[in-house]
N, C-alpha and C positions, 0 to 999 in steps of 0.2 A: 671722143672720150679718151682721156689719158690713162696711162698705166696706174692701177691702184684706185681709180675713181669709181665710185658706185654708180651704176646705171640710173639710180633714182635721184642722184644729186643734181640739183639745178646749177647751171653755170653761175659763178659769182661775178657780178659786174665790177669793173674797176671802181675803187672807192678812195676815200681820203680820210685822214684823221677826223676831219669835220663831220663826216657821215657817221662817226662813232659816238657823237654827242647826242644822246637820246633825250636829254632833259632830266635824267635820273640822278646825275651827280649832285645837283643842288638839293634834291629830295633826301639824299643820304649824307648831307654835309656834316651832321653831328657825328655820325659813326666814322666817316672818313677822317674827320678832324682829330680823332684819337690816335691816328697813325703818325709816325715821325720818321725822318731819315735815320737809318741805322737799325730799324726794327726788323726782327726776324719774321718772315711770313711763314707761320706754322699752323698746322691743323689743331683743332681744339683738344683732342684726346688721343692722338696717335702719332707715331713717328713721322717726321716730315719726308715726303718723297715727291717733290715737284719736278716735272720735266723741264729741261732747258733745251733750246733749239737754235739752229742756225740754218741758213740756206746753203744747199750743196749743189754741185753741178751734176749733170747726167752721168750715170755710171759710177766708176770709182773716183773718189776725191783724192788727188795726189798729195794734198796738204794734210788733211785731218785723218785720212785712212778710212773714212766711212764709205759705205757703198749705197748708192741710190739705185733702187730696183729698176728705175726707168733709164733707158739709154738715150732718151731724147728730151726729157723734160727736167727742168730745174725744180727741185722739191725740197721742202723742209726736212731736216733730220731731227728726230726727237730722242733725247736720252733720258732714261728713267734711272740713271745711276744713283747709288746711295749718297753720292756727294752733292746732290741737288738741293741743298739747303739754300734758300734765297734770302737776301737782305735788301731792304728798301734803299735804293741809291738816289732816287729823285729827291729834290729839296722838299722839305716839309710843307712849304706853301703850295707846291704843285700837287702834293698828295691829297690835300684837303679837298673838300667840296665847295669851298668858298674862294672868293677873289680869283687869283690866277688859276687855282685848281679847277675852276669850272670849265676851263678849256683843255684839260688834260684827262682824257678817259683812260689813259695808259700810264703806268709808272714803270720806271726802269729798276731792275733788281740785279744785284751782284751775287756771285756764287760764294757760299761759305764752305770751305774745303778743309779736311783734316790735313795736318802737316805731313802725315805719313804718305799722302798721295802726291806730294810736291817734291821737287828736287831739293835735297837738304842744303845744298850750297845757296840756292835762291832764298830759302827760308832764313838761313843765317844772314844773308845780305839784307833781307827785309827787316830783320831785327836790328840791324846796324844802320837802317835808314838809307840803304843803297838800292832798294827795289820798291819804289813807292806805289807800285800797283798791287802790293800785298800788304794788308793791314791786319795785325793780330787781333783776334777776338777773345772775349771772355767766355764765349760759349763752351760748354762741356757736354759731351755725349755721356749720359749716365752709365752706359755699358763700357765706356773707355775713358774714364775720368782723367787719365794721365796724358791723353792726346791733346795737343794744341790745335786750334782751328784758326784759319786765316781767311779774310775776305779777299777775293781775287777780282780786280777791276779790269782784267784783260777781256772779259766778256760780260756785257750787260744784257739781261733778258727782259723783253717787254711783258708786262703783266697787267691784265685788266683790273681796274679798281673793284670790279665785281667780285674778284677773288678775295680782296681785302675784307669785304663785307661778311665773308664767311669764315674769317680767321680772327684770332684774338690778338689785338695790338698791344703795344707797350713793353714787349720783351726785347730789349736792345741787345745787339751783338757786341756792344763795346762798353768799356768803362767811359767815364766822362772825358778823360784825356784821349782815349782811343777814338771816341766819336769826333773829337776835334781833328785828329789826324785823318780820319776817314773823309770828313767834309773838305779838308784842305787838299787831300789827294784828288778828290773829284773835281774841285775847283781848278786845280792845276791841270788835270787831264783835259778839261773842256775849255779852260781859259788861256792856255798857253798860246803864245803867238805862233802863227804858221810861218815857217821860213822858206823862202823860195829855193827851189832845187839848185839854182845856180850858186847860191851861197853855201849850200850843203855839200855839193859835189865839186863844182868847178873851181870855186875860190880856194879850197884846201889844196887842190891839185896845182893851181898856179903858184901858190905860196911854197908848196913843197918843191916844185921845179925851180923856183927862184933861189931857194936855200941851197939846193944841190948844184946849181950852176956856178 
């Protein structure tokens, strides 16, 4: 038994995404079909407070500053911060319960974050099109109507489609133009060509040495 594991918990065997396909997606195809890329995943009648998570190393994480109570086991870190508004990032066809969506039990969601919690220079760069991982949203917090919110593509969170069934769809985080920018940014993020390390590091060095010689 590892640190933090309840003695009554049964060990979870290794699994795959295929094992998460229970046959319930097609049964809920109509409800899931109401969701679209860019929709905010929100509770019906209460402020949104969804956790986001990442895998952290044992002990202290030198990069994120989080602390894993176990000094031997890799564990997920969960944050219940007030910034954890989530926006559907998966393509609409994958969110639905029909066609390709039948093979996707999980959707990816991006964080919707107030500009006040981001570096002002990065927010300014995003508004000038120089930080394409941040997309400005039309969402407004009623308690802070003057604060702008941006969708951050630097972290995507896996969300079960079961959560979507318990939430109200159709509330987009974007204007029509913003939604196009969001879709384009995601396409660029996953569709950009991978460049070999030799071209990224060695070639510039060779060219620089040649110019200086």
